[in-house]
N, C-alpha and C positions, 0 to 999 in steps of 0.2 A: 431533537434526537441527537445523541452524541455517541462517540465510539465506545464509551464506558457503559452504554446501554447493552452492548453486545459482547464486549471483551473485559476481562478482569483488569482493573488498574494495576494490580501487582504483576500480571503477565505483560502488560504494556510497558511498565517500568523496566522489567527484566529484558525485554526485547530491545528497548531503546538503549539500555546500558550496554548490551552486547554489540551494538553498532555505533557507539559513541564516537569512535575515531573516524575521521574522514577516510573513505575508501573501504570501510569495513562492512557496509550494508550488503546483505545477501537476502534477496526477497524471499526465497524459500525458507531460510532459517527464520526470518522475521515473521512470516506467516505462521510457522510452527510455534515459535515462542509466544506469540500473542494469543494463540489458540484459534486464530482465524481459519486455519486449514481444517479444523474440526467442525466448523459451523455448517449449517444447512445452506443450500443454494439460495433460499429466500433471505437468510441472514446476511450472506455475502453480498447479495444485491443491495440490501439496506446499507451495509458498510460502504459499498461503492458509491452510493448516493451522497454519503457524508464526505468521501474523498474527492468527489467531483465538485470542486469548489465553485465553478461557474454554472453548474447544473445543466450542461449541454449534452449529457449522455456519454461523454468521453472523458478519459483522463489523458491530458496532453503533457508534453515535456515541461511546460511552464508550471503546471500543477504538480508534477513530480518533484520539482525543486523543493517544494514545501511539504512533501509527502509525510515525513516524520513529524512535522509540526501539527498535522491533523490529529496525531495521537497524543501529543503533548506540546503546548505552545512554546516551551523553552527548548525543544529539541533542535538539533542542528539541521542545516540544509543538506540535501543530497548533492554530491559532487557531479560534475558533468559526466564522468565515466560511469558512476552508479546509475545515473538517469539513462544513459545509453544502454547499459546492460538490462535495466528494468524494461525499457521500451523494446529491446530486441527480444526479450523473453515473452512479453505480453502482446505485442502488436503482430498478431498472426497474419493479418491481411496486408500489412505494409503501408497503411494509410497515415502513419505518424500519430496514431491515437490508440488508446486501449479502451475498447468498448466493454460494456457490462459482461457480456458473454466471454470475452477474452480474459477479463480479470478473474471471473469465476473459474475458468479453466486453469489459469495460472495459479490461483490460490489452492485449488483442489488437486493439483498434480504433484 
């Protein structure tokens, strides 16, 4: 299973182009541009599984570093500031991880 099974490659390319410059990543805008925010809860959970590189049920800071590369291997790494903002927006319970439910809420908000 790959991201392109759920999201249009053209939408992914547009979203990656929008946040190409370091410091320009905005998770809400990225979710909208990729079309992820319009997906069903089930589809978002499937996308989460792809983003959860180590398959432990969480997205952690180290995985967020490579977040954009899960959409395209040549994409840039997220900056420390972008990772911190993403984590602050998604980690509702403060455990340093984004669970499936937290991710789904983040995408659909």
